[in-house]
ROVEXDO-620929 format. One record per residue (C-alpha): residue number from 1; x, y, z. Coordinates in nm, 2 decimals. Last residue first. Example, Ala and Ser with C-alpha at 12.3 -4.5 7.8 and 13.67 -1.06 7.14 Angstrom:
! residues 2
@nr:2; c1:1.37; c2:-0.11; c3:0.71 .
@nr:1; c1:1.23; c2:-0.45; c3:0.78 .
//
This chain:
! residues 310
@nr:310; c1:3.73; c2:-4.82; c3:9.69 .
@nr:309; c1:3.75; c2:-5.00; c3:9.36 .
@nr:308; c1:3.90; c2:-5.30; c3:9.53 .
@nr:307; c1:4.24; c2:-5.34; c3:9.37 .
@nr:306; c1:4.30; c2:-4.99; c3:9.23 .
@nr:305; c1:4.11; c2:-4.79; c3:9.49 .
@nr:304; c1:4.24; c2:-5.00; c3:9.77 .
@nr:303; c1:4.60; c2:-4.94; c3:9.65 .
@nr:302; c1:4.54; c2:-4.56; c3:9.64 .
@nr:301; c1:4.42; c2:-4.58; c3:10.00 .
@nr:300; c1:4.72; c2:-4.78; c3:10.09 .
@nr:299; c1:4.96; c2:-4.53; c3:9.94 .
@nr:298; c1:4.79; c2:-4.24; c3:10.12 .
@nr:297; c1:4.82; c2:-4.43; c3:10.45 .
@nr:296; c1:5.19; c2:-4.50; c3:10.39 .
@nr:295; c1:5.25; c2:-4.13; c3:10.32 .
@nr:294; c1:5.06; c2:-4.04; c3:10.65 .
@nr:293; c1:5.31; c2:-4.26; c3:10.83 .
@nr:292; c1:5.19; c2:-4.58; c3:11.01 .
@nr:291; c1:5.09; c2:-4.65; c3:11.37 .
@nr:290; c1:4.72; c2:-4.70; c3:11.27 .
@nr:289; c1:4.61; c2:-4.45; c3:11.54 .
@nr:288; c1:4.88; c2:-4.20; c3:11.42 .
@nr:287; c1:4.78; c2:-4.25; c3:11.06 .
@nr:286; c1:4.41; c2:-4.19; c3:11.14 .
@nr:285; c1:4.50; c2:-3.87; c3:11.31 .
@nr:284; c1:4.69; c2:-3.75; c3:11.00 .
@nr:283; c1:4.42; c2:-3.87; c3:10.77 .
@nr:282; c1:4.14; c2:-3.67; c3:10.94 .
@nr:281; c1:3.83; c2:-3.83; c3:10.78 .
@nr:280; c1:3.59; c2:-3.77; c3:11.07 .
@nr:279; c1:3.83; c2:-3.93; c3:11.32 .
@nr:278; c1:3.60; c2:-4.23; c3:11.38 .
@nr:277; c1:3.52; c2:-4.26; c3:11.01 .
@nr:276; c1:3.89; c2:-4.28; c3:10.93 .
@nr:275; c1:3.93; c2:-4.56; c3:11.17 .
@nr:274; c1:3.64; c2:-4.75; c3:11.02 .
@nr:273; c1:3.78; c2:-4.71; c3:10.66 .
@nr:272; c1:4.12; c2:-4.83; c3:10.78 .
@nr:271; c1:3.96; c2:-5.15; c3:10.92 .
@nr:270; c1:3.76; c2:-5.21; c3:10.60 .
@nr:269; c1:4.06; c2:-5.16; c3:10.38 .
@nr:268; c1:4.27; c2:-5.39; c3:10.59 .
@nr:267; c1:4.01; c2:-5.67; c3:10.58 .
@nr:266; c1:3.97; c2:-5.63; c3:10.20 .
@nr:265; c1:4.34; c2:-5.64; c3:10.15 .
@nr:264; c1:4.37; c2:-5.95; c3:10.36 .
@nr:263; c1:4.10; c2:-6.12; c3:10.16 .
@nr:262; c1:4.26; c2:-6.02; c3:9.83 .
@nr:261; c1:4.60; c2:-6.16; c3:9.94 .
@nr:260; c1:4.43; c2:-6.49; c3:10.05 .
@nr:259; c1:4.25; c2:-6.53; c3:9.72 .
@nr:258; c1:4.58; c2:-6.46; c3:9.53 .
@nr:257; c1:4.77; c2:-6.72; c3:9.74 .
@nr:256; c1:4.49; c2:-6.98; c3:9.68 .
@nr:255; c1:4.51; c2:-6.92; c3:9.30 .
@nr:254; c1:4.88; c2:-6.99; c3:9.32 .
@nr:253; c1:4.82; c2:-7.31; c3:9.52 .
@nr:252; c1:4.57; c2:-7.42; c3:9.26 .
@nr:251; c1:4.81; c2:-7.35; c3:8.98 .
@nr:250; c1:5.08; c2:-7.55; c3:9.16 .
@nr:249; c1:4.82; c2:-7.84; c3:9.20 .
@nr:248; c1:4.74; c2:-7.83; c3:8.83 .
@nr:247; c1:5.11; c2:-7.86; c3:8.75 .
@nr:246; c1:5.15; c2:-8.15; c3:8.99 .
@nr:245; c1:4.84; c2:-8.32; c3:8.85 .
@nr:244; c1:4.99; c2:-8.30; c3:8.50 .
@nr:243; c1:5.32; c2:-8.45; c3:8.62 .
@nr:242; c1:5.17; c2:-8.74; c3:8.82 .
@nr:241; c1:4.91; c2:-8.83; c3:8.55 .
@nr:240; c1:5.16; c2:-8.80; c3:8.26 .
@nr:239; c1:5.42; c2:-9.00; c3:8.45 .
@nr:238; c1:5.19; c2:-9.31; c3:8.45 .
@nr:237; c1:5.09; c2:-9.44; c3:8.80 .
@nr:236; c1:5.32; c2:-9.69; c3:8.97 .
@nr:235; c1:5.48; c2:-9.43; c3:9.20 .
@nr:234; c1:5.13; c2:-9.31; c3:9.32 .
@nr:233; c1:5.07; c2:-9.63; c3:9.53 .
@nr:232; c1:4.86; c2:-9.93; c3:9.45 .
@nr:231; c1:4.86; c2:-10.14; c3:9.77 .
@nr:230; c1:4.94; c2:-10.50; c3:9.86 .
@nr:229; c1:5.31; c2:-10.52; c3:9.79 .
@nr:228; c1:5.46; c2:-10.41; c3:9.46 .
@nr:227; c1:5.23; c2:-10.27; c3:9.20 .
@nr:226; c1:5.33; c2:-10.29; c3:8.84 .
@nr:225; c1:5.07; c2:-10.53; c3:8.70 .
@nr:224; c1:4.79; c2:-10.38; c3:8.91 .
@nr:223; c1:4.90; c2:-10.03; c3:8.80 .
@nr:222; c1:4.88; c2:-10.12; c3:8.44 .
@nr:221; c1:4.52; c2:-10.26; c3:8.47 .
@nr:220; c1:4.42; c2:-9.95; c3:8.67 .
@nr:219; c1:4.57; c2:-9.72; c3:8.41 .
@nr:218; c1:4.40; c2:-9.91; c3:8.13 .
@nr:217; c1:4.06; c2:-9.88; c3:8.30 .
@nr:216; c1:4.11; c2:-9.51; c3:8.36 .
@nr:215; c1:4.20; c2:-9.46; c3:7.99 .
@nr:214; c1:3.88; c2:-9.63; c3:7.88 .
@nr:213; c1:3.68; c2:-9.42; c3:8.12 .
@nr:212; c1:3.80; c2:-9.09; c3:7.97 .
@nr:211; c1:4.10; c2:-9.07; c3:7.73 .
@nr:210; c1:4.14; c2:-8.70; c3:7.81 .
@nr:209; c1:4.13; c2:-8.80; c3:8.18 .
@nr:208; c1:4.17; c2:-8.45; c3:8.35 .
@nr:207; c1:4.37; c2:-8.58; c3:8.66 .
@nr:206; c1:4.26; c2:-8.45; c3:9.00 .
@nr:205; c1:4.06; c2:-8.76; c3:9.10 .
@nr:204; c1:4.32; c2:-9.00; c3:9.00 .
@nr:203; c1:4.58; c2:-8.81; c3:9.20 .
@nr:202; c1:4.37; c2:-8.81; c3:9.51 .
@nr:201; c1:4.29; c2:-9.18; c3:9.47 .
@nr:200; c1:4.66; c2:-9.25; c3:9.45 .
@nr:199; c1:4.72; c2:-9.05; c3:9.77 .
@nr:198; c1:4.44; c2:-9.24; c3:9.95 .
@nr:197; c1:4.60; c2:-9.57; c3:9.86 .
@nr:196; c1:4.44; c2:-9.82; c3:9.63 .
@nr:195; c1:4.39; c2:-10.19; c3:9.73 .
@nr:194; c1:4.52; c2:-10.51; c3:9.59 .
@nr:193; c1:4.38; c2:-10.86; c3:9.66 .
@nr:192; c1:4.53; c2:-11.06; c3:9.37 .
@nr:191; c1:4.42; c2:-11.36; c3:9.17 .
@nr:190; c1:4.53; c2:-11.20; c3:8.84 .
@nr:189; c1:4.19; c2:-11.20; c3:8.67 .
@nr:188; c1:3.99; c2:-11.14; c3:9.00 .
@nr:187; c1:4.22; c2:-10.86; c3:9.12 .
@nr:186; c1:4.19; c2:-10.71; c3:8.77 .
@nr:185; c1:3.81; c2:-10.71; c3:8.78 .
@nr:184; c1:3.80; c2:-10.57; c3:9.14 .
@nr:183; c1:4.05; c2:-10.30; c3:9.04 .
@nr:182; c1:3.82; c2:-10.20; c3:8.74 .
@nr:181; c1:3.52; c2:-10.16; c3:8.98 .
@nr:180; c1:3.74; c2:-9.98; c3:9.24 .
@nr:179; c1:3.86; c2:-9.73; c3:8.98 .
@nr:178; c1:3.50; c2:-9.69; c3:8.85 .
@nr:177; c1:3.37; c2:-9.60; c3:9.19 .
@nr:176; c1:3.66; c2:-9.37; c3:9.27 .
@nr:175; c1:3.62; c2:-9.19; c3:8.94 .
@nr:174; c1:3.24; c2:-9.17; c3:8.95 .
@nr:173; c1:3.22; c2:-8.84; c3:9.15 .
@nr:172; c1:3.44; c2:-8.69; c3:8.88 .
@nr:171; c1:3.15; c2:-8.71; c3:8.63 .
@nr:170; c1:3.23; c2:-8.41; c3:8.40 .
@nr:169; c1:3.60; c2:-8.51; c3:8.38 .
@nr:168; c1:3.48; c2:-8.85; c3:8.27 .
@nr:167; c1:3.33; c2:-8.72; c3:7.95 .
@nr:166; c1:2.95; c2:-8.72; c3:7.91 .
@nr:165; c1:2.76; c2:-8.97; c3:7.70 .
@nr:164; c1:2.51; c2:-8.79; c3:7.47 .
@nr:163; c1:2.21; c2:-8.99; c3:7.36 .
@nr:162; c1:2.01; c2:-8.92; c3:7.04 .
@nr:161; c1:1.69; c2:-9.09; c3:6.91 .
@nr:160; c1:1.56; c2:-9.04; c3:6.56 .
@nr:159; c1:1.93; c2:-8.99; c3:6.47 .
@nr:158; c1:1.99; c2:-9.26; c3:6.21 .
@nr:157; c1:1.70; c2:-9.15; c3:5.99 .
@nr:156; c1:1.76; c2:-8.78; c3:5.99 .
@nr:155; c1:2.13; c2:-8.83; c3:5.95 .
@nr:154; c1:2.08; c2:-9.06; c3:5.65 .
@nr:153; c1:1.88; c2:-8.79; c3:5.47 .
@nr:152; c1:2.15; c2:-8.53; c3:5.55 .
@nr:151; c1:2.43; c2:-8.73; c3:5.40 .
@nr:150; c1:2.76; c2:-8.65; c3:5.58 .
@nr:149; c1:3.08; c2:-8.47; c3:5.46 .
@nr:148; c1:2.93; c2:-8.17; c3:5.28 .
@nr:147; c1:3.06; c2:-7.92; c3:5.54 .
@nr:146; c1:2.71; c2:-7.83; c3:5.66 .
@nr:145; c1:2.64; c2:-8.21; c3:5.69 .
@nr:144; c1:2.96; c2:-8.25; c3:5.90 .
@nr:143; c1:2.83; c2:-7.97; c3:6.12 .
@nr:142; c1:2.51; c2:-8.15; c3:6.17 .
@nr:141; c1:2.70; c2:-8.47; c3:6.25 .
@nr:140; c1:2.89; c2:-8.31; c3:6.54 .
@nr:139; c1:3.17; c2:-8.56; c3:6.58 .
@nr:138; c1:3.27; c2:-8.83; c3:6.83 .
@nr:137; c1:3.03; c2:-9.07; c3:6.68 .
@nr:136; c1:2.82; c2:-9.38; c3:6.76 .
@nr:135; c1:2.54; c2:-9.55; c3:6.56 .
@nr:134; c1:2.27; c2:-9.79; c3:6.67 .
@nr:133; c1:2.06; c2:-9.95; c3:6.40 .
@nr:132; c1:1.77; c2:-10.19; c3:6.43 .
@nr:131; c1:1.76; c2:-10.45; c3:6.15 .
@nr:130; c1:1.49; c2:-10.64; c3:5.97 .
@nr:129; c1:1.63; c2:-10.69; c3:5.63 .
@nr:128; c1:1.45; c2:-10.68; c3:5.30 .
@nr:127; c1:1.44; c2:-10.93; c3:5.02 .
@nr:126; c1:1.50; c2:-10.89; c3:4.65 .
@nr:125; c1:1.85; c2:-10.74; c3:4.67 .
@nr:124; c1:2.03; c2:-10.46; c3:4.51 .
@nr:123; c1:1.79; c2:-10.27; c3:4.28 .
@nr:122; c1:1.50; c2:-10.31; c3:4.53 .
@nr:121; c1:1.17; c2:-10.20; c3:4.38 .
@nr:120; c1:0.93; c2:-10.04; c3:4.61 .
@nr:119; c1:0.67; c2:-10.25; c3:4.79 .
@nr:118; c1:0.90; c2:-10.29; c3:5.09 .
@nr:117; c1:0.90; c2:-9.92; c3:5.18 .
@nr:116; c1:1.09; c2:-9.90; c3:5.51 .
@nr:115; c1:1.33; c2:-10.17; c3:5.38 .
@nr:114; c1:1.37; c2:-9.99; c3:5.05 .
@nr:113; c1:1.43; c2:-9.66; c3:5.23 .
@nr:112; c1:1.69; c2:-9.82; c3:5.47 .
@nr:111; c1:1.87; c2:-9.97; c3:5.17 .
@nr:110; c1:1.88; c2:-9.64; c3:4.99 .
@nr:109; c1:2.00; c2:-9.47; c3:5.31 .
@nr:108; c1:2.28; c2:-9.73; c3:5.34 .
@nr:107; c1:2.38; c2:-9.68; c3:4.98 .
@nr:106; c1:2.41; c2:-9.30; c3:5.02 .
@nr:105; c1:2.62; c2:-9.34; c3:5.33 .
@nr:104; c1:2.81; c2:-9.61; c3:5.15 .
@nr:103; c1:2.92; c2:-9.37; c3:4.88 .
@nr:102; c1:3.00; c2:-9.11; c3:5.15 .
@nr:101; c1:3.25; c2:-9.34; c3:5.32 .
@nr:100; c1:3.15; c2:-9.41; c3:5.68 .
@nr:99; c1:3.38; c2:-9.20; c3:5.90 .
@nr:98; c1:3.09; c2:-9.01; c3:6.08 .
@nr:97; c1:2.95; c2:-9.35; c3:6.17 .
@nr:96; c1:3.23; c2:-9.40; c3:6.42 .
@nr:95; c1:3.09; c2:-9.74; c3:6.52 .
@nr:94; c1:2.78; c2:-9.85; c3:6.33 .
@nr:93; c1:2.61; c2:-10.11; c3:6.56 .
@nr:92; c1:2.36; c2:-10.32; c3:6.36 .
@nr:91; c1:2.11; c2:-10.48; c3:6.60 .
@nr:90; c1:1.93; c2:-10.81; c3:6.55 .
@nr:89; c1:1.66; c2:-10.97; c3:6.34 .
@nr:88; c1:1.90; c2:-10.95; c3:6.04 .
@nr:87; c1:2.25; c2:-10.85; c3:6.16 .
@nr:86; c1:2.43; c2:-11.08; c3:5.91 .
@nr:85; c1:2.20; c2:-10.93; c3:5.64 .
@nr:84; c1:2.34; c2:-10.58; c3:5.70 .
@nr:83; c1:2.69; c2:-10.70; c3:5.73 .
@nr:82; c1:2.67; c2:-10.89; c3:5.40 .
@nr:81; c1:2.54; c2:-10.57; c3:5.23 .
@nr:80; c1:2.85; c2:-10.39; c3:5.36 .
@nr:79; c1:3.07; c2:-10.66; c3:5.20 .
@nr:78; c1:2.88; c2:-10.65; c3:4.87 .
@nr:77; c1:2.89; c2:-10.26; c3:4.86 .
@nr:76; c1:3.26; c2:-10.22; c3:4.93 .
@nr:75; c1:3.34; c2:-9.85; c3:4.93 .
@nr:74; c1:3.61; c2:-9.90; c3:5.19 .
@nr:73; c1:3.54; c2:-9.96; c3:5.55 .
@nr:72; c1:3.80; c2:-9.93; c3:5.83 .
@nr:71; c1:3.66; c2:-9.61; c3:6.00 .
@nr:70; c1:3.31; c2:-9.75; c3:5.98 .
@nr:69; c1:3.39; c2:-10.02; c3:6.24 .
@nr:68; c1:3.09; c2:-10.24; c3:6.20 .
@nr:67; c1:2.96; c2:-10.43; c3:6.51 .
@nr:66; c1:2.67; c2:-10.68; c3:6.47 .
@nr:65; c1:2.47; c2:-10.73; c3:6.79 .
@nr:64; c1:2.31; c2:-11.06; c3:6.70 .
@nr:63; c1:1.96; c2:-11.17; c3:6.79 .
@nr:62; c1:1.82; c2:-11.29; c3:7.12 .
@nr:61; c1:1.83; c2:-10.94; c3:7.27 .
@nr:60; c1:1.62; c2:-10.80; c3:6.98 .
@nr:59; c1:1.33; c2:-10.71; c3:7.22 .
@nr:58; c1:1.56; c2:-10.46; c3:7.38 .
@nr:57; c1:1.75; c2:-10.46; c3:7.71 .
@nr:56; c1:2.06; c2:-10.63; c3:7.58 .
@nr:55; c1:2.06; c2:-10.42; c3:7.26 .
@nr:54; c1:2.05; c2:-10.10; c3:7.46 .
@nr:53; c1:2.31; c2:-10.22; c3:7.70 .
@nr:52; c1:2.54; c2:-10.32; c3:7.42 .
@nr:51; c1:2.51; c2:-9.98; c3:7.26 .
@nr:50; c1:2.58; c2:-9.81; c3:7.60 .
@nr:49; c1:2.89; c2:-10.03; c3:7.64 .
@nr:48; c1:3.01; c2:-9.92; c3:7.29 .
@nr:47; c1:2.95; c2:-9.55; c3:7.38 .
@nr:46; c1:3.16; c2:-9.58; c3:7.70 .
@nr:45; c1:3.34; c2:-9.25; c3:7.73 .
@nr:44; c1:3.66; c2:-9.38; c3:7.56 .
@nr:43; c1:3.66; c2:-9.14; c3:7.26 .
@nr:42; c1:3.44; c2:-8.84; c3:7.32 .
@nr:41; c1:3.06; c2:-8.87; c3:7.31 .
@nr:40; c1:2.75; c2:-8.90; c3:7.09 .
@nr:39; c1:2.54; c2:-9.21; c3:7.07 .
@nr:38; c1:2.30; c2:-9.21; c3:6.77 .
@nr:37; c1:1.99; c2:-9.43; c3:6.80 .
@nr:36; c1:1.75; c2:-9.58; c3:6.54 .
@nr:35; c1:1.40; c2:-9.65; c3:6.67 .
@nr:34; c1:1.29; c2:-10.00; c3:6.79 .
@nr:33; c1:1.13; c2:-9.92; c3:7.12 .
@nr:32; c1:1.18; c2:-10.00; c3:7.49 .
@nr:31; c1:1.56; c2:-10.01; c3:7.45 .
@nr:30; c1:1.57; c2:-9.64; c3:7.37 .
@nr:29; c1:1.38; c2:-9.56; c3:7.69 .
@nr:28; c1:1.61; c2:-9.78; c3:7.89 .
@nr:27; c1:1.92; c2:-9.61; c3:7.73 .
@nr:26; c1:1.77; c2:-9.26; c3:7.80 .
@nr:25; c1:1.72; c2:-9.35; c3:8.17 .
@nr:24; c1:2.08; c2:-9.47; c3:8.18 .
@nr:23; c1:2.19; c2:-9.14; c3:8.03 .
@nr:22; c1:2.00; c2:-8.96; c3:8.30 .
@nr:21; c1:2.19; c2:-9.16; c3:8.56 .
@nr:20; c1:2.51; c2:-9.06; c3:8.37 .
@nr:19; c1:2.44; c2:-8.69; c3:8.42 .
@nr:18; c1:2.35; c2:-8.75; c3:8.79 .
@nr:17; c1:2.66; c2:-8.95; c3:8.87 .
@nr:16; c1:2.63; c2:-9.27; c3:9.07 .
@nr:15; c1:2.78; c2:-9.48; c3:8.79 .
@nr:14; c1:2.88; c2:-9.83; c3:8.68 .
@nr:13; c1:2.72; c2:-9.93; c3:8.35 .
@nr:12; c1:2.64; c2:-10.30; c3:8.37 .
@nr:11; c1:2.66; c2:-10.53; c3:8.07 .
@nr:10; c1:2.52; c2:-10.85; c3:8.20 .
@nr:9; c1:2.67; c2:-11.13; c3:8.00 .
@nr:8; c1:2.44; c2:-11.34; c3:7.79 .
@nr:7; c1:2.46; c2:-11.12; c3:7.48 .
@nr:6; c1:2.34; c2:-11.30; c3:7.17 .
@nr:5; c1:2.66; c2:-11.38; c3:6.98 .
@nr:4; c1:2.87; c2:-11.09; c3:6.87 .
@nr:3; c1:2.97; c2:-10.98; c3:6.53 .
@nr:2; c1:3.27; c2:-10.80; c3:6.39 .
@nr:1; c1:3.36; c2:-10.58; c3:6.10 .
//
């Protein structure tokens, strides 16, 4: 469980991608009201940054953004209660809310209900808290409800607003922009003036990024530390990036070969069809014009039927 002072730093989300620009619009809409928000997305996509941005743009910006890592919680009611009150007048950020112990899920919903209905009796505390909740998860909460692992009532409260943060592989046009952003940060920290080579950018763009933006940030930090000279070259990239990209490239080349073969077959089929039309379908005459044997012509016609349906 960690807390943050009122956020003075500007938490900018770097993007030019259409999907992410829509996410930014949703963040601004969420910040304009006080409704609970659930942020969906794979690990490393930037859910924590989105939560900070919502808090920073909201009317609660002068209060604390209180982060609670639900994956590390035990069924400790007093400790959880302390976190709720520490976030009073601010924002409670429930990271990995899908991993909140079920006892605390029920307890949290009870506290929310008591806060929403202050005239009701509170069995745990006489006063109510004024907290805005933002939750994050990598899981489908509705599926967890069906599997009996998440409290339905709590879900309905927490997910009044839902924002999905796309993985980096779905925003490849941001890879160069983000890499340069992280490079600028590392250059400043280490007092360097490194650049990234075209070959390195090509490898970064081709990689699938299972760890998303966080993985890219770590790769750039590592590359800055290992780079010799003034340019980040492919040899300082992790082996997994260079090897996986090599496999992808081999697959791409194989696909290119198949496309070329299909194109050649189509052209040959079209040419032979035109020759046959000129000789009114006489295959012997057509074979002589094509300078192939009649047997070869028959084989090619059978090939066209199988490969092209002609």
